[in-house]
C-alpha positions, 0 to 999 in steps of 0.5 A: 249503493246512493245513485248520483245524478250530477246537474251540470246547467247555468239555469238556476231555476232548472237545477232547483227543478231537477235537485226536486226530481231527483230527491223525489226519486230517491236519488242524490242531486249535485248541481254545477253551472259551469263545465269546470265546476262539474268536471271537477266534481266527476274527477273525484266522485262517482257519477252515475248519469249527468244531464249536460246542457249545451249552453254553459258560460265556460264552453259548449257542452257537446265539446266537453262530451268525451272528457265527461265520458271518460271520467272515472265512474264513467257516467251515462249522459243525457244532453239538455238544450235550449232548442232543437238542433239537428246537427247537435243531436247527431254529434251527441249520439256519435258521443255516445249519450244516453238521450238528447231532451229538449228544454223545456222538458216535461217532468215525465219525459225527465223522469223516463229518460232518467228510469231508463239511463240507470236502469240500463247502466245497471244491467251494464254493470251486472254483466259477467265480463268474458275472459280475454286473452290480451297477452299482447295488448297493453292499456289501462286507460278509460278508452282502452277499458272500452275497447276491451269491452268491444273485443269481448262483445266482437269475440263472442259473436260472428258479426262483421268488425270495422276497426277504424284509428290512425295509422300506427293505433294497432288495428291488426293487432287488435283484429287478431285478438278478436280472432284468437279470443273467438270460436273461430281461433283454431282456424286461419286468421288470413291478411290482405292488404288493400293499399299494396295490391292493384285492382287486377291483383287484388282480385286475384289475390281474393278470389284466386284464378285458374291457370291461364286466366290472364297473362302470368297465371301459371298455375291454379291459385286458391283466392284467400278468401277461400283460405279463410273458411272457418276463420277470419279474414282480415281486410287491412286498409279497406278504404283503399278497395277498388270501387269496382272490388266493392262491389264484387266483394259485397255480393261475397259478403252476403252469399258466402260464395264467389267465382275465381277469375277464369273459372266457371263453378262458383266456391263457397267460403264460411269466413268472419270478415274484419276490416280496418282504415285510417279513412273516413269511410262516411266522407268517402261515401258522400264523395261517391268513393266508397259503396253506401251498402259495403259501408253498413254491412262492415259497421255491425260492430264499430271499434275506434282505437284511441290515438296515443296521445289520448291515452298518456296513462298507458305510455310508461307500460308500453315503453317498459314492456316494450323495452323488456321485449328488447332486452330479452331478445338482445340477450341483455339484464332488464334495464331501468329508467330515468324519471326524465326518460318517461316525461319526455315521452309523455310531453311528446304528442307521437303523430305516428302512434304506438308504431311510432313510440316502438320505434324511438324506444329501439333507438333509444335502447341501442343508443343506452349502450351497455347502461343499465338505465334508459335515459333522456339523453338516449332519445333521438334528438328530433323528439327530444327538441320537439318536447323541449320547444313545446315546453318553452311555448308553454312557459313563454304563454303563461308568463306573457299572460296578465297576471290575476288576483290583484285587488281590482281589474283594470279601471282604465281598460273597461273605461276605454273599451265602454266608450269604443263600444258606445261609439260603435252602437250609438254612434253620435247619440247619446244613449238612454241610461239604461243602454248605457248601463248594459254596456258598461256592465257587459265590458266589466263582465269581459274584463273580469273574467279576462283578469281573473283567467275565469276563476269562479272563486276570485270573480265572487271575491272582485266584484261582490256578486252571488254565483247565481247572479253572475251566471245570470248576467252572464246568460243576459250578455250572451258571453261565454268564460272560455272565450273571452 
């Protein structure tokens, strides 16, 4: 099978060099000079590795990285930049790129990076997938498939797992799924909600206490850390754990032994920890609100759950699954769905994620009464109002946008903006012809992009420029298609 390498870079000379290098390595090379061209190709073609420039005419490569990683072929990505940028490198690595190269890079370094990326991809694709029991998790979107891959790896290991994600994304469900697919499945899965307990109660709940250890301790109590012996301890909302308890728990995590409140003898527990939070623990560490050493301990496996708005393709499946469950629970025949019902669900942003979706579906189910079909009218009015407002706002913005594709862009606007720019730059001085021409070119390009909506084909038709000449001018004038 042919290996395909996609180069997304507006530097024509660099693209030609890469085409030659990739060809000599017996791979197919495709070049794109804008993010849109690259994204369009990725949407309909199998790509193994993408070389992605940071600065492109229609946007920033790092900003587009999540969409490129979510392409159907899930390519490895190598970032290219013309200057050293530590923050950019951090963003790229967090985004899951394979490598980060600073141009000009040597042929040897580029070849080595590409070879390693392809070898990694080959080995990854050759892995035998772990059979998972996913009875209660619905999802086929690329972001969910990546989550399932991590669940499989976490299930066969004994490492700590940190699950992050917005409220309502299903963190407890994923934690339970990891436990049920692990060798510890025959033992307890113990849940501790760190947000619902005071500092004193949390310590007693985790570690247990002896009778009389404090006011109200009327009997001995076994701590949940001990109850989880042999199984899994799930700390929900671990970001709400008080610093004093974090310190104590870190030692328990390291040594698997602890002392119940009011007891001198230590107790051991062989538990596996899974923690979850909707908070940014790294920011909390910087603010002194969470222990750095505990975060490092939790971070052995990091599972980040996507919000529902980023997995729209799963909404229909989730709705059908939950409504079927409701029909079974209420003892009524399965219901059908009107097309507009799903359209409304897909158009909503779901700030409360799956939890909110299921609550809304239950309300729609009740509103539908004995009818055999769920309609958009059955959905709560606040959902329908928000969707209607968002739809009308988009349509209004589309109607207000200037029409594209006329024979010529508005010449009067080019002339007036050129005059204003010349006055701003040169004051009363008459500029040199080269300076004046440069300002005129810049205003012409900006108006051309505005007029065509950044459509490359229309730009070439109107301007008479070649694609390479057009992008050379954009780079020279430091104009971005997305911002003009």
